[in-house]
Structures are given as C-alpha cells and as structure tokens.
N, C-alpha and C positions, 0 to 999 in steps of 0.2 A: 586295872590299877592306874593306867594312864588317865582314865576319866576321873577317877577319885582324886588324883593329884590336881587335875585342872579345877575341879569343883572346890577343893579345899583352898587352893591358891586364889581363886576368884573371890571366895568368901572372905579370906584374910584381906585382900586388897580393898574390898567393899567396906569391911569394918574399919580399916585404917582411914579410908576416904570419908566415911561418915563421922568418925571421931574427929578428924581435922575440920570437917564442915561445921560440926556443932560446938567445937571448942571456943570460938569467939563469943558465943552466947553466954559463956560462963557455966555451962552444964557440967556438973562434977562427974558425970558418967563418961565424958569424952576421953579423959586421961585413962580411965580404966579400960575403955574400949580399945584405944590405941595400944596400950601396954599388953593387954591380953592377946591382941592380934599379933604383936611382935613375938610374944612368948609362943604362941601357936605356930608361927612361922618357923621358929628355930627348934621347938621341941616336938612338933608333930609333923609338919610338912617336910622339913629338911631330912630327918631320918628316913621317912617314907620314900623321898626322892632318891636318896643315896642307895637305899635297898633296891629300889626299882632299877636304877641304872647299872648297879654292879652285880645283880643277881645272875649267877651262872658264869661269871668271869673268874679267871685265875688271879686272885689277889696277891699271890707271891710274886707275880711279875712286877708289881709296883712297890714291893718292900725292899728296903735297903738291908742287905745281909753281908756277911763276910765274903761270900763269893762275888758279890757285886764290887766290893772294894778291891779284891784280887784282880778281877777283870779290868777295872779301871787302871790299876797299877800296871798290869801287863800291857795294855794299850798305850799308856804313857811311856813305858820303857821302850816299846818298839818305835814310837814316834821320835823319841830322843835319839835312838840308835840310827835312825834314817838320816838325821841331820849330820 
C-alpha cells in the first residue's frame, strides 16, 4: 500500500509539473492536466492515505462524545477547586 501511495503521489506531482510547464505555450490540455491532477490528489490519493494511516486504530479515541465533555468538565472543576 505504501508503494502504491508513493507511485500515485509521484504521478500527480509529475502531471501538475508538466501542466504548469506547458501552460505558457497556450496548450489547452495544460489546465485539464492540472485540474485532473488536483482532483486525483483529493479524491484518490487522500482517501487512500487516510485509510492506510488509520487502518487498525481505534477511531473512537479521536471522536468527541458526551463522555469527553464530562471528562473535561470534571478536570476543569478539580482545577478550579485547587485554586
């Protein structure tokens, strides 16, 4: 998976670079190349990257729930009581 992410990212960077390189010549494909690369970055690479990084981790640890607010409130109350 890591290798696939590197390959996709390198391809996207190359396409953006090529698009910006040929843009001054007035080639109409340059804008399409840059745009499709950015779309690929956010709709293909980013979800794959997020899946790869968080695979097998407990997502509930990062979620804000009522228990989280109660814990913060208790910590704040004990901090205020100490003063």
